[in-house]
KOLROLUM-410083 format. One record per residue: chain; y, z negated, x of N, C-alpha, C in turn. Coordinates in steps of 0.02 Angstrom, whole numbers, always signed. Each point is the difference from the previous one (the first is absolute). Example, Ala and Ser with C-alpha at 12.3 -4.5 7.8 and 13.67 -1.06 7.14 Angstrom:
2
   chain       nY       nZ       nX      caY      caZ      caX       cY       cZ       cX
       A     -284     -390     +660      +59       +0      -45      +60       +0      +45
       A      +53      +36      -18      +59       -3      +42      +55      -37      -39
//
This chain:
235
   chain       nY       nZ       nX      caY      caZ      caX       cY       cZ       cX
       A    -1274    -1727     -435      +37      +34      -53      -38       -7      -65
       A      +37      -16      -54      -32      -11      -64      -35      +63      -24
       A      -61       -8      -25      -38      +56      -25      -36      +41      +52
       A      +10      -17      +63      -32      +38      +54      -74      -18       +2
       A      -43      +51       +5      -72       -9       +5      -25      +24      +67
       A      -56      -29      +25      -29      +25      +62      -18      +74       -8
       A      +14      +40      +52      -16      +71       -5      -76      +11       -1
       A      -21      +54      -31      -71      +15      -10      -26      +52      +49
       A      +41      +19      +49      -24      +48      +50      -19      -37      +63
       A      -48      +29      +37      -24      -33      +60      -17      +51      +54
       A      -51      -16      +39      -15      +39      +60      -21      +71      -18
       A      -32       +9      -58      -23      +68      -19      +59      +45      -16
       A      +55      -28      -21      +60      +40      -11      +26      +27      +67
       A       -2      -42      +51      +20      +23      +66      -48      +54      +25
       A      -65      -10      -10      -49      +50      +22      +13      +67      -35
       A      +15       -3      -66      +15      +61      -37      +60      +36      +30
       A      +52      -35      +15      +60      +30      +29      -15      +30      +69
       A      -38      -35      +40      -17      +24      +67      -42      +63       -4
       A      -50       +1      -45      -42      +60       -9      +42      +59      -24
       A      +45      -14      -47      +45      +52      -25      +42      +29      +56
       A      +27      -43      +42      +40      +23      +56      -40      +46      +46
       A      -60      -21      +18      -41      +39      +46      -21      +66      -32
       A      -18       -1      -64      -22      +61      -34      +56      +51       -5
       A      +60      -22      -18      +56      +46       -5      +20      +26      +69
       A       -2      -43      +50      +15      +22      +69      -48      +54      +21
       A      -64      -10      -13      -51      +49      +18      +10      +65      -37
       A      +14       -5      -65      +10      +61      -41      +59      +40      +24
       A      +56      -33      +15      +59      +35      +24      -15      +33      +68
       A      -36      -36      +43      -18      +28      +64      -42      +63       -7
       A      -48       -1      -46      -43      +58      -11      +38      +59      -30
       A      +47      -16      -45      +34      +54      -37      +57      +31      +39
       A      +34      -40      +41      +63      +23      +29       -5      +16      +75
       A      -55      -15      +32       -8      +18      +70      -33      +68       +5
       A      +36      +49      +22      -26      +68       +4      -35      +14      +66
       A      -21      +62      +11      -36      +17      +61      +43       -6      +63
       A      +66       +3       -9      +46       -7      +57      +23      -71      +12
       A      -31      -47      -37      +19      -70       +8      +48      -22      -53
       A      +22      -62       +2      +44      -27      -52      +70      +28       +5
       A      +32       +5      -58      +71      +17       -3      +41      -63      -10
       A      +64       +5      +11      +44      -58      -10       -3      -23      -73
       A       -1      +47      -47       -5      -18      -71      -64      -37      -15
       A      -55      +25      +27      -65      -32      -12       -2      -70      +28
       A      +27       -9      +60       +0      -67      +31      +45      -48      -40
       A      +58      +24      -22      +45      -43      -39      -33      -21      -65
       A      -33      +48      -34      -35      -18      -62      -57      -49      +14
       A      -36      +12      +54      -54      -46      +18      +25      -69      +19
       A      +61       -2      +26      +29      -64      +20      +28      -39      -60
       A      +26      +36      -50      +36      -33      -54      -41       -9      -64
       A      -36      +52      -22      -32       -2      -65      -53      -56       -5
       A      -48       -5      +46      -50      -53       -7      +31      -70       +1
       A      +49      -10      +43      +31      -66       +6      +40      -18      -63
       A      +39      +47      -25      +37      -12      -61      -46      -12      -60
       A      -54      +39       -3      -47       -8      -55      -35      -67       +3
       A      -21      -21      +60      -33      -65       +8      +45      -56      -22
       A      +64       +1      +22      +47      -53      -18      +14       +2      -75
       A       +6      +60      -28      +14       +6      -71      -57      -28      -42
       A      -62      +14      +19      -57      -27      -36       -4      -76       +7
       A      +16      -24      +60       +0      -73      +11      +51      -34      -46
       A      +59      +28       -6      +51      -28      -45      -22       +4      -72
       A      -32      +56      -19      -25       +8      -68      -53      -52      -16
       A      -44      -14      +47      -52      -50      -10      +30      -68      -16
       A      +54      -18      +36      +31      -65      -13      +31       -3      -69
       A      +20      +57      -27      +29       +0      -68      -55       -1      -53
       A      -54      +37      +11      -52       +6      -50      -44      -63       -1
       A      -13      -28      +59      -46      -57       +3      +33      -63      +28
       A      +65       -3       -5      +34      -60      +26      +68       -9      -32
       A      +45      -28      +38      +67      -16      -24      +53      +47      +26
       A      -21      +53      +34      +48      +47      +30      +14      -18      +72
       A      +26      +48      +38      +10      -10      +72      +51      -54      +18
       A      +49      -11      -43      +50      -51      +16      -31      -69       +5
       A      -46      -15      -45      -32      -66       +0      -62       +0      +45
       A      -45      +48       -9      -63       -1      +35       +8      +13      +75
       A      +47      +43      +19       +9      +18      +71      +62      -33      +30
       A      +38      -35      -40      +63      -27      +25      +48      +55      +19
       A       -1      +55      -38      +39      +59      +18      +69       -4      -33
       A      +39      -50      +21      +70       -3      -19      +40      -19      +61
       A      +58      +31       +6      +38       -2      +62      +53      -55       -1
       A       +4      -34      +56      +53      -49      +11      +29      +11      +70
       A      +62      -23      +10      +32       +8      +65      -40      -38      +53
       A      -29      -57      -18      -39      -39      +48      -62      +40      +22
       A      -34      +32      -47      -59      +38      +18      +17      +58      +46
       A      +56      +34      -13      +22      +55      +43      +15      -27      +70
       A      +35      -57       +3      +17      -28      +65      -62      -20      +39
       A      -48      -32      -33      -62      -19      +35      -39      +62      +20
       A       +0      +52      -42      -33      +62      +17      +30      +32      +62
       A      +67       +0       +4      +33      +27      +59      -17      -41      +62
       A       -1      -66       -8      -15      -44      +56      -71      +14      +27
       A      -49       +2      -44      -68      +13      +22       -9      +72      +22
       A      +38      +46      -31       -5      +70      +20      +23      +11      +71
       A      +60      -25      +17      +25       +8      +67      -39      -42      +51
       A      -24      -58      -24      -45      -39      +43      -64      +38      +15
       A      -25      +35      -51      -59      +41       +9      +11      +57      +49
       A      +61      +29       -2      +15      +53      +48       -1      -27      +71
       A      +29      -59       +9       -1      -31      +67      -71      -12      +24
       A      -45      -16      -47      -70      -11      +17      -38      +65       +9
       A      +12      +50      -44      -41      +60       +0      +18      +50      +54
       A      +62       +1      +23      +19      +49      +52      -37      -14      +65
       A       +1      -62      +27      -41      -12      +60      -74       +7      -13
       A      -23      -19      -61      -71       +8      -17      -18      +74       +1
       A      +45      +44      -23      -13      +72       +1       -4      +26      +71
       A      +44      -25      +44       -1      +21      +70      -66      -20      +33
       A      -23      -60      -14      -64      -23      +27      -56      +43      -28
       A       +2      +15      -64      -50      +41      -33       -4      +69      +32
       A      +57      +32      +11       +1      +66      +31      -28       -3      +70
       A      +18      -53      +36      -25       -7      +69      -76       -7       +2
       A      -28      -32      -52      -72      -12       -2      -38      +63      -22
       A      +22      +31      -54      -39      +55      -30      +23      +69      +24
       A      +59       +4      +30      +26      +64      +21      +44      +31      -53
       A      +51      +36      +21      +48      +29      -47      -32      +48      -48
       A      -51      +38      +23      -32      +49      -43      -38      -32      -58
       A      -20      -63       +7      -38      -35      -52      +43      -47      -41
       A      +65       -2      +15      +43      -49      -32      +39      +28      -60
       A       -3      +65      -10      +37      +30      -55      -28      -22      -67
       A      +44      -15      -48      -23      -20      -66      -30      +59      -38
       A      -34      -16      -55      -28      +53      -41      +54      +45      -29
       A      +58      -30      -18      +56      +40      -25      +26      +46      +54
       A       +7      -27      +61      +23      +41      +55      -48      +57      +15
       A      -64      -13       -3      -49      +53      +11       +4      +53      -54
       A      +11      -21      -63       +4      +48      -55      +59      +47       +8
       A      +56      -25      +27      +60      +41       +9       +0      +36      +67
       A      -50      -11      +42       -1      +30      +66       +4      +76       -4
       A      +44      +28      +39       +7      +73       +2      +47      +28      -53
       A      +25      -42      -44      +45      +23      -53      +72      -12      +21
       A      +44      +45      -20      +71       -8      +11      +37      +18      -63
       A      +46      -42      -21      +34      +10      -64      +75      -10       +9
       A      +39      +17      -52      +71      -11       +2      +17      -72      -17
       A      +64      -18       +6      +22      -69      -11      -11      -25      -72
       A       +9      +42      -52      -14      -26      -67      -71      -25       -9
       A      -49      +39      +25      -70      -21       -5      -13      -61      +44
       A      +29       +1      +60       -9      -57      +45      +29      -64      -31
       A      +56       +6      -35      +30      -58      -33      -45      -25      -56
       A      -31      +47      -36      -48      -20      -53      -58      -38      +31
       A      -27      +24      +55      -55      -35      +34      +22      -69      +22
       A      +61       -5      +27      +27      -66      +21       +2      -48      -58
       A      +25      +21      -57       +5      -43      -59      -70      -22      -23
       A      -47      +48       +0      -68      -17      -22      -32      -51      +46
       A       +6      +10      +65      -34      -44      +48      +36      -67       +6
       A      +66       +0       -2      +38      -61      +11       +7      -44      -62
       A       +3      +31      -59      +16      -38      -60      -53       +4      -56
       A      -23      +61      -15      -45       +8      -57      -70      -26      +15
       A      -30      +24      +55      -68      -21      +17       -6      -76       +8
       A      +46      -34      +36       -6      -73       +6       +2      -35      -67
       A      +45      +20      -45       +3      -32      -66      -65       +9      -38
       A      -27      +61       +2      -63      +13      -36      -58      -39      +30
       A       -4       -2      +66      -54      -36      +33       +3      -75      -14
       A      +60      -27       -2       +8      -71      -15      -21      -16      -71
       A      +15      +44      -47      -22      -10      -69      -76       -4       -4
       A      -34      +42      +39      -73       +1       -2      -30      -60      +37
       A      +25      -15      +61      -33      -50      +42      +28      -70      -10
       A      +64      -10      +14      +29      -67       -9      +17      -13      -73
       A      -13      +49      -44      +10       -9      -72      -66       -6      -37
       A      -31      +57      -13      -62       +1      -40      -57      -37      +35
       A      -13      +15      +62      -55      -33      +36      +14      -74       +9
       A      +61      -17      +17      +20      -71       +9      -13      -39      -65
       A      +21      +29      -57      -10      -33      -64      -73       -6      -19
       A      -40      +51      +20      -72       -3      -14      -34      -56      +38
       A      +21      -10      +63      -29      -53      +42      +20      -69      -25
       A      +64      -10      -15      +23      -66      -21      -22      -17      -71
       A      -18      +50      -39      -23      -13      -68      -62      -45       +0
       A      -41       +6      +50      -62      -38       +4       +7      -65      +38
       A      +60      -25       +7      +11      -66      +28      +16       -1      +74
       A       +1      +58      +33      +16       +1      +71      +74      -15       +9
       A      +17      -35      +55      +70      -15      +12      +35      +59      +34
       A      +64       -8      +11      +40      +56      +26      -21      +21      +70
       A      -27      -48      +39      -19      +17      +68      -65      +41       +1
       A      -44      -14      -46      -61      +42       -7      +21      +70      -22
       A      +46       +3      -48      +24      +65      -23      +35      +37      +57
       A      +38      -36      +40      +33      +30      +58      -51      +30      +48
       A      -52      -38      +16      -51      +24      +47      -37      +61      -26
       A      -21       -2      -63      -39      +55      -28      +42      +63       -7
       A      +61       -7      -25      +42      +59       -9      +22      +30      +67
       A      +10      -42      +50      +19      +25      +66      -56      +42      +30
       A      -62      -25       -4      -57      +37      +28      -12      +64      -38
       A       -1       -4      -66      -15      +60      -40      +56      +52       +6
       A      +61      -22       +6      +56      +46      +11      -11      +39      +65
       A      -19      -34      +52      -11      +33      +65      -60      +47       -3
       A      -54      -22      -30      -61      +40       -2       +8      +60      -46
       A      +35       -8      -55       +6      +53      -51      +38      +60      +25
       A      +35       -5      +56      +33      +59      +28      -50      +49      +30
       A      -62      -23       +9      -54      +43      +26      +17      +30      +68
       A      +34      -40      +41      +16      +20      +68      -31      -53      +46
       A      -64       +9      +16      -39      -52      +35      +33      -21      +65
       A      +24      +48      +39      +29      -16      +65      +63      -42       -8
       A      +39      +13      -52      +64      -34      -10       -5      -64      -41
       A      -60      -18      -22       -8      -60      -43      +28      -63      +33
       A      -13      -15      +64      +29      -60      +29      +76       +0       -2
       A      +31      +57      +13      +73       +5       -3      +25       -9      -71
       A      -35      +28      -48      +19       -7      -70       -5      -73      -23
       A      -48      -37      +28       -4      -71      -16      +62      -37      +24
       A      +23      +17      +60      +61      -31      +27      +60      +17      -44
       A       +5      +63      -19      +55      +23      -43       +0      -36      -67
       A      -60      -11      -27       -7      -29      -67      +17      -75       -3
       A       -4      -35      +57      +10      -72       +0      +68      -22      -28
       A      +56      +24      +27      +65      -22      -27      +12      +24      -71
       A      -29      +58      -18       +8      +24      -69      -33      -48      -49
       A      -62      -20      +16      -35      -47      -42      +33      -68       -1
       A      +28      -21      +57      +33      -65       +3      +62       -2      -45
       A      +33      +57       -7      +58       +2      -46      -23      -13      -71
       A      -59      +24      -17      -29      -13      -67      -19      -73       -7
       A      -28      -29      +52      -20      -71       -1      +60      -45      -11
       A      +53      +12      +37      +58      -44       +0      +36       +2      -68
       A       +7      +59      -30      +38       +6      -62      -44       -7      -62
       A      -64      +18       +6      -44       +0      -58      +11      +60      -45
       A      +41      +47      +23      +16      +60      -40       -6      +62      +42
       A       +0      +57      -33      -13      +64      +33      +61      +32      +35
       A      +61       -6      -25      +56      +36      +31      +10      -14      +74
       A      -11      -62      +22      +10      -15      +71      -47      +39      +44
       A      -63       +8      -21      -48      +38      +40      +16      +75       -3
       A      +27      +23      -56      +20      +70       -5      +55      +14      +50
       A      +51      -43       +2      +56      +10      +47      -24       -4      +72
       A      -43      -50      +15      -26       -7      +68      -39      +62      +21
       A      -40      +27      -45      -39      +60      +14      +46      +60      +11
       A      +52       +6      -40      +47      +55       +8      +36       -3      +67
       A      +21      -59      +19      +33       -8      +65      -48      +19      +56
       A      -63      -21       -6      -49      +16      +51      -10      +76       +7
       A       +6      +36      -56      -12      +73       +1      +60      +41      +20
       A      +59      -31       +8      +60      +38      +15       -5      +39      +65
       A      -23      -32      +53       -3      +33      +65      -50      +58       +1
       A      -63      -10      -22      -46      +57       -1      +22      +55      -48
       A      +32      -18      -56      +24      +51      -47      +55      +42      +31
       A      +46      -32      +36      +54      +36      +33      -28      +45      +56
       A      -48      -27      +38      -30      +40      +54      -36      +61      -29
       A      -35      -10      -56      -35      +56      -31      +49      +53      -25
       A      +54      -22      -32      +50      +48      -25      +31      +39      +57
       A      +16      -33      +55      +29      +35      +57      -50      +49      +31
       A      -63      -21       +2      -51      +43      +28      -10      +63      -41
       A       +3       -8      -66      -11      +57      -45      +56      +52       +6
       A      +58      -21      +22      +55      +48      +10       +2      +26      +71
       A      -49      -21      +41       -3      +23      +69      +44      -40      +48
       A      +26      -57      -25      +45      -39      +42      -35      -39      +55
       A      -61      -26      -15      -38      -37      +49      -73      +19       -7
       A      -43      -12      +50      -71      +14       -7      -31      -44      -54
       A      -49      +27      -36      -34      -38      -53      -49      -48      +32
       A      +13      -66       -7      -45      -49      +30       -4      -64      -40
       A      +15       +4      -67       +1      -60      -42      -66       -8      -36
//
């Protein structure tokens, strides 16, 4: 594109966003978890605020020190990207469901619950709140995470001459590790593979966002049903 310049943000921008995410998550946890444990409001704020803030700062960085998210992150939508995202998303579900069953069989059901599931453990809410949680887990969180990992981090890695496969490998590993769920890291690596491949194939971010959202549909629905008392909480 005429007039386009190489972006001036790199790996330290990603580090800044990651530190900001962790600091805000910790602060919300300290402020909103009372002596009787977390409330639904506290968990929802802890789930949404750090993630939205991290993605927002990542987008701001691309504007202040680059060409904006449309150019630097490939954050513009096409029907082809959505189609490829759906393809890799549903392919990822086919891969991750048996991987999850093997994971549960190896570590035990009591050790297989996600951090989000553990945070909501013991809580029961009405359908409006459960629907909000579903939207956050299925749609908002995946978009924000993709902006940070397959967007900001990916661009930081490729800025220094690494090809897309190196970026794919690094972002896949850091995405899995950054969830800070040591036991689930191998499963998260499996989940991240088709999401990252959607980014590799298209060279843009929307396909990986869609793939990530499709991957989160089943656990988001299970969590919403569990919060209303419909099924046991085990996501």
